[in-house]
TORTILUM-587719 format. One record per residue (C-alpha): residue number from 1; residue in one letter; x, y, z. Coordinates in Angstrom, 1 decimal. Layout:
[NUM, 'A', [X, Y, Z]];
...
REM end
This chain:
[1, 'M', [0.0, 0.0, -0.1]];
[2, 'L', [2.7, 2.5, 1.0]];
[3, 'A', [5.7, 3.3, -1.1]];
[4, 'A', [8.6, 5.5, -1.2]];
[5, 'S', [8.6, 8.4, -3.7]];
[6, 'T', [9.6, 7.3, -7.3]];
[7, 'A', [10.8, 10.6, -8.2]];
[8, 'S', [14.4, 10.8, -9.2]];
[9, 'P', [16.5, 12.7, -6.8]];
[10, 'N', [17.7, 16.2, -7.4]];
[11, 'P', [21.4, 16.3, -6.7]];
[12, 'S', [21.3, 20.0, -5.9]];
[13, 'V', [18.9, 19.4, -3.0]];
[14, 'K', [20.7, 17.9, 0.0]];
[15, 'I', [17.8, 16.8, 2.1]];
[16, 'T', [18.4, 13.5, 4.0]];
[17, 'P', [15.3, 11.3, 3.7]];
[18, 'K', [13.7, 10.8, 7.1]];
[19, 'P', [10.2, 9.3, 7.8]];
[20, 'E', [8.3, 12.7, 7.7]];
[21, 'N', [9.5, 13.5, 4.3]];
[22, 'W', [9.1, 10.1, 2.6]];
[23, 'S', [5.9, 10.4, 0.7]];
[24, 'G', [4.7, 6.8, 1.5]];
[25, 'V', [5.0, 7.5, 5.2]];
[26, 'A', [3.3, 11.1, 5.1]];
[27, 'Q', [0.4, 9.5, 3.0]];
[28, 'G', [0.1, 6.7, 5.4]];
[29, 'F', [-0.3, 9.0, 8.4]];
[30, 'I', [-3.0, 11.0, 6.4]];
[31, 'A', [-4.7, 7.6, 5.8]];
[32, 'A', [-4.4, 6.4, 9.2]];
[33, 'K', [-5.9, 9.6, 10.6]];
[34, 'E', [-8.8, 9.4, 8.2]];
[35, 'A', [-9.4, 5.7, 9.3]];
[36, 'F', [-9.1, 6.7, 12.9]];
[37, 'Q', [-11.6, 9.6, 12.5]];
[38, 'T', [-14.2, 7.3, 10.8]];
[39, 'R', [-13.6, 4.7, 13.6]];
[40, 'S', [-12.1, 2.3, 11.4]];
[41, 'L', [-9.5, 1.4, 14.2]];
[42, 'Q', [-8.4, -1.9, 12.7]];
[43, 'E', [-7.6, -0.3, 9.3]];
[44, 'A', [-5.8, 2.7, 11.1]];
[45, 'E', [-3.8, 0.1, 13.1]];
[46, 'D', [-2.9, -2.0, 9.8]];
[47, 'I', [-1.8, 1.3, 8.1]];
[48, 'L', [0.4, 2.2, 11.0]];
[49, 'L', [2.0, -1.3, 11.1]];
[50, 'E', [2.7, -0.8, 7.4]];
[51, 'I', [4.4, 2.5, 8.2]];
[52, 'L', [6.4, 0.9, 11.0]];
[53, 'E', [7.5, -2.0, 8.6]];
[54, 'F', [8.9, 0.8, 6.2]];
[55, 'A', [10.1, 3.2, 9.1]];
[56, 'P', [10.6, 1.4, 12.3]];
[57, 'A', [12.2, 4.3, 13.9]];
[58, 'E', [9.3, 6.6, 13.4]];
[59, 'P', [8.1, 7.6, 16.9]];
[60, 'K', [4.9, 9.4, 15.7]];
[61, 'A', [3.8, 5.9, 14.2]];
[62, 'W', [4.4, 4.2, 17.6]];
[63, 'A', [2.6, 6.9, 19.5]];
[64, 'W', [-0.4, 6.8, 17.1]];
[65, 'L', [-0.4, 2.8, 17.3]];
[66, 'G', [-0.5, 3.2, 21.1]];
[67, 'H', [-3.4, 5.7, 20.9]];
[68, 'I', [-5.4, 3.3, 18.7]];
[69, 'Q', [-4.6, 0.3, 21.0]];
[70, 'Q', [-5.7, 2.4, 23.8]];
[71, 'S', [-9.0, 3.2, 22.2]];
[72, 'Q', [-9.6, -0.4, 21.8]];
[73, 'G', [-8.9, -1.2, 25.5]];
[74, 'Q', [-5.6, -2.7, 24.9]];
[75, 'E', [-3.8, -0.7, 27.7]];
[76, 'K', [-0.7, -3.1, 28.1]];
[77, 'K', [0.1, -3.0, 24.4]];
[78, 'A', [-0.6, 0.8, 24.1]];
[79, 'D', [1.8, 1.5, 27.1]];
[80, 'Q', [4.5, -0.6, 25.3]];
[81, 'H', [4.0, 1.4, 22.2]];
[82, 'F', [4.1, 4.8, 24.0]];
[83, 'Q', [7.4, 3.7, 25.7]];
[84, 'K', [8.9, 2.8, 22.4]];
[85, 'A', [7.9, 6.3, 21.1]];
[86, 'K', [9.4, 8.0, 24.1]];
[87, 'S', [12.6, 5.9, 23.7]];
[88, 'L', [13.0, 6.7, 20.1]];
[89, 'I', [12.6, 10.4, 20.7]];
[90, 'A', [15.1, 10.3, 23.5]];
[91, 'K', [17.7, 8.6, 21.3]];
[92, 'K', [17.0, 11.1, 18.6]];
[93, 'H', [17.7, 14.1, 21.0]];
[94, 'N', [20.4, 12.2, 23.1]];
[95, 'Q', [18.3, 12.1, 26.2]];
[96, 'Q', [17.1, 9.5, 28.7]];
[97, 'P', [13.6, 8.0, 27.8]];
[98, 'E', [12.2, 9.7, 30.9]];
[99, 'E', [13.3, 13.1, 29.5]];
[100, 'A', [11.8, 12.7, 26.1]];
[101, 'S', [9.2, 15.2, 25.2]];
[102, 'S', [6.8, 15.6, 22.2]];
[103, 'L', [3.5, 17.3, 21.8]];
[104, 'P', [1.7, 14.1, 20.6]];
[105, 'L', [2.9, 12.2, 23.6]];
[106, 'A', [2.1, 15.1, 26.0]];
[107, 'R', [-1.6, 14.9, 24.5]];
[108, 'I', [-1.7, 11.2, 24.9]];
[109, 'L', [-0.6, 11.4, 28.5]];
[110, 'W', [-3.3, 14.0, 29.1]];
[111, 'K', [-6.0, 11.9, 27.7]];
[112, 'Q', [-4.9, 9.0, 29.8]];
[113, 'G', [-5.3, 11.0, 32.9]];
[114, 'E', [-1.5, 11.4, 33.6]];
[115, 'H', [-2.0, 15.2, 33.9]];
[116, 'Q', [1.2, 15.9, 35.8]];
[117, 'S', [3.4, 14.0, 33.4]];
[118, 'A', [1.7, 15.9, 30.4]];
[119, 'R', [2.3, 19.2, 31.9]];
[120, 'S', [6.0, 18.3, 32.7]];
[121, 'M', [6.6, 17.3, 29.1]];
[122, 'L', [4.7, 20.5, 28.0]];
[123, 'A', [6.9, 22.5, 30.2]];
[124, 'V', [10.0, 21.0, 28.4]];
[125, 'L', [8.6, 21.8, 24.9]];
[126, 'L', [7.8, 25.3, 26.1]];
[127, 'S', [11.4, 25.9, 27.4]];
[128, 'A', [12.6, 25.1, 23.8]];
[129, 'K', [9.9, 27.1, 22.2]];
[130, 'P', [8.6, 29.8, 24.6]];
[131, 'E', [6.7, 31.7, 21.8]];
[132, 'D', [4.9, 28.7, 20.3]];
[133, 'E', [1.2, 29.6, 20.2]];
[134, 'V', [0.0, 26.0, 20.1]];
[135, 'L', [2.1, 25.1, 23.3]];
[136, 'L', [1.1, 28.4, 25.1]];
[137, 'Q', [-2.6, 27.6, 24.4]];
[138, 'L', [-2.4, 24.2, 25.5]];
[139, 'S', [-0.5, 25.3, 28.7]];
[140, 'A', [-3.3, 27.6, 29.4]];
[141, 'A', [-5.9, 24.9, 29.0]];
[142, 'W', [-4.1, 22.5, 31.2]];
[143, 'E', [-3.7, 24.8, 34.2]];
[144, 'E', [-5.3, 23.5, 37.2]];
REM end
């Protein structure tokens, strides 16, 4: 279903391919989101598993997979996938897994009821981007 771009590379453009700029992965996320929004959870999960076959180090796919499994009541599997996402983010930023921060994971933690962990993750993100409107709005919404 998913495929990398078949376009020939432009030698003047020096962009290292990574999951978010591979067309197959990007289109896969769009398809997974659409499936999730129509409550086709199995289809969304299948798409994410395809993405992970293609790009196993993509933390966003692991986090989404965890979110979908959580929606299906598979808490143990969901937690494993959230931890995998955090681990990959930490590795990418040379951090320990408990220091890893991302907006999608913060939102997932919030939805899980882990409000203090979500706020802590958001605080780390805000320290890196103190002017980010999305982060500021979320911070205001999550105030006690």
